[in-house]
C-alpha positions as a printed NumPy array, in Angstrom:
array([[ 20.294,  -9.738,  44.4  ],
       [ 18.672,  -8.294,  41.278],
       [ 20.762,  -5.966,  39.182],
       [ 19.343,  -3.272,  36.995],
       [ 21.167,  -2.728,  33.754],
       [ 22.127,   0.751,  32.623],
       [ 19.465,   2.51 ,  30.577],
       [ 21.49 ,   2.905,  27.415],
       [ 21.311,   1.952,  23.784],
       [ 24.731,   0.311,  24.224],
       [ 24.315,  -3.459,  24.75 ],
       [ 25.764,  -4.876,  27.935],
       [ 27.046,  -8.272,  28.975],
       [ 25.24 ,  -9.78 ,  31.958],
       [ 27.33 ,  -9.948,  35.069],
       [ 28.073,  -8.321,  38.351],
       [ 28.516,  -5.509,  37.526],
       [ 27.233,  -5.447,  33.923],
       [ 29.843,  -4.345,  31.421],
       [ 29.611,  -2.808,  27.944],
       [ 29.387,  -5.389,  25.204],
       [ 32.143,  -5.185,  22.575],
       [ 31.511,  -5.587,  18.848],
       [ 33.784,  -8.653,  18.741],
       [ 33.264, -11.181,  21.54 ],
       [ 35.331, -14.051,  22.859],
       [ 33.642, -17.453,  23.165],
       [ 33.075, -16.846,  26.885],
       [ 31.535, -13.429,  26.218],
       [ 29.331, -14.908,  23.468],
       [ 28.13 , -17.55 ,  25.939],
       [ 27.163, -14.775,  28.371],
       [ 25.57 , -12.678,  25.612],
       [ 23.41 , -15.618,  24.488],
       [ 22.788, -16.526,  28.153],
       [ 23.937, -20.104,  27.561],
       [ 25.566, -19.934,  30.988],
       [ 22.187, -19.737,  32.765],
       [ 20.537, -23.139,  33.037],
       [ 21.973, -23.946,  29.634],
       [ 24.082, -26.722,  28.192],
       [ 26.759, -28.481,  30.22 ],
       [ 29.543, -27.075,  28.026],
       [ 28.292, -23.867,  26.369],
       [ 31.516, -23.279,  24.386],
       [ 30.965, -26.659,  22.707],
       [ 27.418, -25.529,  21.94 ],
       [ 28.808, -22.489,  20.094],
       [ 31.058, -24.843,  18.111],
       [ 28.044, -27.029,  17.289],
       [ 26.098, -23.973,  16.029],
       [ 29.079, -23.016,  13.827],
       [ 29.463, -26.542,  12.416],
       [ 25.746, -26.644,  11.565],
       [ 26.01 , -23.275,   9.817],
       [ 23.665, -21.584,  12.281],
       [ 26.252, -19.153,  13.625],
       [ 29.307, -17.521,  12.114],
       [ 32.583, -17.197,  13.968],
       [ 35.745, -15.342,  12.997],
       [ 39.16 , -16.83 ,  13.682],
       [ 41.607, -14.27 ,  15.036],
       [ 44.958, -15.987,  15.449],
       [ 44.264, -19.224,  17.325],
       [ 41.063, -17.934,  18.905],
       [ 37.468, -17.883,  17.709],
       [ 35.6  , -14.599,  18.013],
       [ 31.944, -13.765,  17.419],
       [ 30.602, -10.52 ,  15.987],
       [ 27.764,  -9.131,  18.062],
       [ 25.78 ,  -8.466,  14.855],
       [ 26.044, -12.186,  13.972],
       [ 24.844, -13.173,  17.448],
       [ 21.886, -10.787,  17.133],
       [ 21.022, -12.21 ,  13.687],
       [ 21.246, -15.749,  15.106],
       [ 18.829, -14.832,  17.907],
       [ 16.461, -13.171,  15.413],
       [ 16.432, -16.335,  13.281],
       [ 15.688, -18.46 ,  16.356],
       [ 12.825, -16.134,  17.235],
       [ 11.489, -16.307,  13.665],
       [ 12.219, -12.663,  12.949],
       [ 13.947, -11.266,   9.911],
       [ 17.345,  -9.742,  10.564],
       [ 18.008,  -6.21 ,   9.387]])
């Protein structure tokens, strides 16, 4: 089944049904946002850790949990695509 995403300027997380994307994402939400869960690495959360350790992606520790700012994820994707981030 193909889902159409809401026509909105608000980013959404892929899923069934799609849900609004928060500004601060958990590791699992970041995996979905980057689409690492679709034909991606075997352990996508470890891939996020690898990107952080290599300095490619910034994470924010909140208590014992790592969170990812959506703006940082967008900048990471822009760098991968060879675009300048704004």
